[in-house]
N, C-alpha and C positions, 0 to 999 in steps of 0.2 A: 601530445606531438609526443610521438618516441624517442627517447634518449639516444644517444649517440656521444661515445667520447673516445678521442684519439689524440696519441702523444707521441711527440718526439721522443728520442732520450735527453735528458739535460745534458748540454754539450760542455765539455771540460774546459776550463777557463786560462789552461797554461799556454794558450797562444790563439792568435786570429782565426776566423772562422773561415773554412776550404770549400772546394767546392762539393764537397761528401757532407758536409753539413747543410749546404742547400739543399744537394736533392731530397735526403730526407725529409726537409720542413717542407718544402714544394710539393711533396707526394703526400703528406698528409693535408696541407691545404689542398688539394686537388679534390679528395676524397672528402674533405669537411665540406668544401663550397656545395659540392655536388649534395650530400649529404641535406644541405641547407634547404637547397631548393626542390628536393624531393620530400621535404615537410619534416624531417628530422629536428630534433631540440639538439642541438649538437654542442658539444664544447670540446674546443681544442687546445691543449696546451705545450708548451714548450718552456724551455728554461736554460737556468746553468748550475753546473757542478762544482763547488767552488772548495772543497775541502781536501785535505789528502797532502803526502808527503811531495807529490811533483810542485803542487801551488807552494808549499812553505818553503821546497828550494828556488821554486820561480822570483817567490819576493825575496828571497834572501839575496839572492844573486844581482836584483836591482836596488837594493838597502833599502827597501821599503816595508809597510807592515803588511801581513798576509790580507787585511781587511781593504785597504787601500789598492791593494795587486787586484785581489776580485772585483772590486767596485767598477775600476777603470777596464779590464776587459769584460766582464759579465754587459756593460754598455754596449761595447761593441757589437754584441749579440743581439739586445735587445734592438739596437740601429739597423741589423740584418732584416729583423723582421718587416720592419717598415722598408727596406730596400728591394725585399723580395714579394714585397706585396703580399703579405700571409694577413691570414684574417683570424690567428689566436687569439683566444677570449679569454689567456690568463699566460702570466709569466711569471714560472718561478724561480727564486734561488733559494739554494740550499743553505745560505748565512739568516734567512728569515725567522722570525720568532715560530709563524705558523709552522714550517718546517720541522724545526727541532724540534715542538713541541709532541707532531706526531710520531718523531723519531724515536724519543723518548719515551713516549706511552708503548710504541709496540714492542721497545725494547723490554718493558715491564710486563707486557702480554707475556714474549717470550720466556721469560724468568719465571712466571707464575705456571707456566704450564711445563717446566719442566724441562727447559729446552737449550738451556745456556749454565753451563757450570766453566769454573776459572782454572786454568792449567798453566801448561808451559810449551810456547811453539819455540822451533827451532826447524828450521827450513828455508825453503829459498822463497825470496819476494821480487818482483819487478816492478819498481819504482814508475815506469813508464805508463806501463798497464794498471798499476793499484791492484795486483793480483798475487796470489800465491799460486806456487806450485808445485808438482811433487818430482819426485828425484827422475822417475821414468819418463818425466817429460822435458826435461833439460839435456839442450844437444851442445855441448862445448862450452858451456856456462850462457846458455844464452835459452828464452823460454822459447814455446815453438811459435808466439808472434815474432820474433825476433829481437824481444828486448832483454837487455842485459839483466841478471839475477845479482842478487846478493843475498850471503846466508843471513838469515836473522833468528836469536835467540831471547826471547824476552817473556815475561808473564803475560799470559791473553786469557782472554773470554771467548770461549767458545761455542759454537751454536751445532746441536747433535744432528749434523747434515746426515750422516749413514742412516740413520733411523727413518728418515723418507725417502728413500728410496722406492721402495715396495708401494707407499701411496701415490709418488709421483708416477711411476710407471704404469699402476691402474687408472690414475686419472684422463693418461693421456690416450689410452687404449680406448677409454670410452669417450674421449673429445678429440677426435681426429682432426679437426680443425685448429685445436689450441695452441699448435706452432707449424707456422705455415713458412716457405714451401714445404712440401713431404722432403724433400733431400735434405733440408736441415733438420726437420723431426724427426729423422732417422738417423742422425747426426748426434743429437741429444739423447734419442734412446740408446742409442749404444756407448756414449758415456757413462748415463745412468747405469746400465747394465753391467757395464766394467767395475762395479761397487762406486759407493761415495765415502768419503772421509770425513771427519767433523770439519767444521771450517773455523778458523781463528778469525774472530770480530771486534778485536780491540787492538790497538797498539798505546805501548806505555810510553815507548822514546818519542813520539811523535804527540805534537800540541795542538797544531792545527786542525782542530775536530771538533764534534760535538761530544760533550760528555757523557760517560757512562753515566747512568743513574744510581746515585749510591757510592759509585768509586771515581770520583773526579781523576784522581792518577792515569787512569786509561780515555782514550778518546775510541770514538766507534770506528769501524772498517770502514773506509770509504763507501765500498759498495751497499751496504746495510743500508749507510746514511744516504746515500743519493737514490737507491731505490725507491726509496719511500716517498719521495714527491709525488708521486702519481696518487696518491691516498692524500698527503699533505693538501693538495691544489682541491680536493674536493670538501675538505674539513675535518677530515678524520681525528679522530675518533667519533667528532660529535654524529649526530642521528643526520640521516639525511646526505650524509657522501654514497651510501649503497646506490642511491637512484642510475648515477652516472656509471658507478665502478662496473656495475653487472653488465654493463655492454661497452667495455674498456678495451680499445686496440692500442697494442704498443706496438709502436714501429721503430727498429732499429736496424743496424748494422751488423750483418754474419758476424763480425770480430765480436761483439759484447752478446751474443744470442745464450751463452752458457752461464751469465748474470742474471739473465731474465728468464729463462726458461729450465733453470735447476735452482739457482740460489732462491731467485726471488720468489717463485711458488712455496719451496718449501717454508720459507719464514712463512708466509699469509697460512699457509697450513697450518703450522704450528700454533698463528694465533688467531686461527679460526676465522681467517677474514677469505672471503672469496675469492678464485681465482681471475685473472683478467681473461677474458672470453677468446682472443687470439694475440700472439707475438707472431708478428711477420719480422721474417729476417731479410734485407736485400742486400745486394752485391757490391761490390767496389769498382771505384773507378779508377781506371787509371789513365795517363796522359799520351796521347802519339807511341801507344805502347809499351809505356814505360811506368814501373809503380810512381806515383808521385810522392815527391821526397825534397823537403827543403835543402838539403844539400847539393842536391842536383839543381834545384832551382826552378821544376817544372808544375808546382802548383799552381792550381787554377784559383785566383780571386774572384770570388762572386761579387762583392761589389764593384771591383773594376770593369766587370763583365756587360754588369748592368748599366753603370756609367756608359759605358761605349754603345751598348745594344739594346739596352730596356727591357725590363722587368720580363717580358712578356716572352719574348726570344729567348732569353734562358732558360724560362720554366718549357715552354714548347720543346727544346732540344732535349732537354734532361727528360722530361715526360712521355717524349715518342721515341726516342733514338734506342732506348735499353729495354728490354724482355724485362718487366719488372721481376726483382727476386734474384736475377743474374748478374752477373761482373759484364762491366762495357767500358770501351775506350772513348775517351775525348779526344776527338781529334777538329784543330781549328777548321778545315779543309770541309768535313763531313758538316760542322756548325754552318757554315757560311753556305753553303749549300741546301742546308734543310730551311734557314731563312729566307732563300730567292727563291727556293721550288716549292715548297709546302706554303710558305706564308706569303709572301709578294707575288708569285706568278699563277697561282692555286685557288686562295680564299680571298686574298685580295682582290684580285683581278676579276672574281665574280664582282664582290661588292661593289667595286671603283666602277666596271663598264655597264653594269646597270642602274646605280643610283645616278650615274653621269648622265646616265641618256635619260632617266626619268628629268634630272634638274633642269636639262637642255631645251627637252622637247613635250615634255608634259607636264609646266608650268611645275614643275617642284612638285606634283601632286601623286600620289599613290592612287592611280587609276581604280575605275569601277571595273569590275570585271564583268565579262560576259558568261556564259554557257561553257561550263568545263570539260574538256575533253579525258578520254580514260589516261592520257600520259600526263596531264595537268592533275587530275586525282593523285596519280601514285607517288608525283613529285611533294604536292600539299602535305600526303599523308606519311610521307616517308620518316621523317624524325621519330613523330609518334610510334611507328609501327618498328621503329629499332629502338625506343627506348626499355623494354623488356631487356635486350643485350645488353645495353647499356649499365645498366643496373647490375646486371649480372658479374660484368667486369670490374664494377666498383667494388662490388661487397667479395670477389673473389680476389680482389687487388692485381686482376689484367690491365692497371693503368695506361700501357700502351697499346692493347688491343679497345680500348675505350676511344683512344686519339683517333686510332686505324678508322675504327667504324665512321666518326663524324667528317673523317676526311673522305672516305668515300661518297657521302653524302653531296660533302663539298664537290669532288669531283661528278657525280652526276646533276650538280645544277650547272656546273660549268658545259658539260656536255648537251643539255636541256637546251642553255644560250644558244648554242652553235647550232643546233637542229633547228629551231623556233625562227631565231632569228629576227628577234622583233624590228631590228633598224628597218629591215625590209619591208615592212608591215605599214609603216606610217601612212604610205601614201595611197595602198592598193587595200588593206583592210585592217582600219585605226581598231576597230572595236577588237577585232584578235589580237591585236598589237597592247591594247590595254589588258586582255586578259591574261598574256604571257607575263607582260610587266608587273601585272597582280602575283601570279604565283610565283616568280623570282621572289618580290620584296617581302612576300609571307616564307617562302623557304630562307630566305636571308635570316628575317627576325628569328625564326626558328633554331637554325645552325648558331646564331650568337647567342641565344639563350643556352644551347649544349657545349657551347664551347668558354663559355663563361668560368667552369672551375679550371681550364687550361691558361686562356688568355683574358683575363679579366678587364685589361685597360684599352685593348680592343675591340669585347664583344659590347663591353658599355657607350666606347664612340659609335661601333652602327648602330644600337640599339638608340642612342642618342640621337642620331641621325635620321633614323626612323619615328623620331618621337614616340618612343616606346617605351614604358618601364614596365621591368618582370619582379614579380613575387616571389614565383616558383614553378614547379615544371606542369604544372596544371596549364599556366599558358599558353603551352603548345599546344592545348586545344581547344583555343580562344582566336577564333580568326582574325585576321587585321581589317583594321576597317579603313575604309576607302577612302580619299578626301584628305587624309593625311599631311600636312606639308613638309616636306624632307628639306633639311638641312643642306650647305652646299659639298659635297662630299669631299673630302680629303683623304690621300694615299693613308692608310694604315701603317704599311708595313714596307722600310726602307728596302732596298737593293743594295747588297754587298759587292767587293771586287774581293776576288782572292788573294 
């Protein structure tokens, strides 16, 4: 099987998870689930970033050791993976021995290649971003992100980032899909073309970090530390990591694009490691038209959302309602409307009225069909004919288009029911009724396979009701067996009052 590697950014453990974390993770999970169904050997990674000044300060504020602090908060993110029903194959922490070993090896490679030197750093640093900023980026004492900056002056090791501007531009010219979407790629190219300054990659006044090999008075810059997790999880520097690495996809928020598409590839080039296949930067969520803020109190807790509405409901809204790569707004009214209209009234209604009719009127047995009409054949073939477009939507990260395309099939299924009226055929043409019901059962089966990456809980329930198990997308081509006994249908999706 062809390997496929997809990663979320590792989440910073200075606070609990919010809807933005859930969004990135669910997007990766949808892609990973589809790729597994499509026959790929998938590795899906997430984890937590546990070093840096923010962590040190947050732990001190609670009067506990940094390790105890990160242990507690990392557990929240590990639990979130379960809550969101993620299928990540690994969860990495930057305090793990395997990660520390990988980072220190990468550091030595950068030293051996002549890309690290000792100097003096004097400049602006934002603790919130764990990032250095140039003088022309500071506006009234704030970084471009709005974070407060402070002036830092201390001995520091530097990475020769300035030497890698031309190689980066050349690489991105030859590999246009290395940064997506295109608007983000253009943003990165403009930044590189403006010139790159050497990057401070160690701190002497900070203690909570990975020690610099050979100079334990310094700890590594948190981003050099954090980014290496993607390699560490594959066993770097041991042989074998390349199998997945050469097919790696980094899914990140647009606020950390620079770290992933300028600093990280430069580190990798300097260490003679190939670059990830694609870095995709998605947009941000606002809430009811306002930026999420703890001070305003409008953050959305994904755990509360799942506890109230279920994981499938949250997955569907986040993956359906935003053009992936763009910014979006989380509205409670829109959320409830999606649940009622798309899930309960459209998908749930199709399954419920077809399977309930069979359960009550056809001895709970999938009937044997007669001769298929052209319309029957069109319905049966629709999911398989849609598959090339669905593959393209996944590979191009058009996740919302994947959802829209599957819901087109569901809509066609509902229209077919309305046109064929199987309930009216029971006494006048039972053979035709059986054929219509068989077509609908097989269509519902195929739809449930395609919705598995979006709605894994509901899809599993539908397939269980049909007494069907799936292994991969080739099951779309295997016709449903007549005579299977269905279980009593239960409502798949609740309806909610605004």
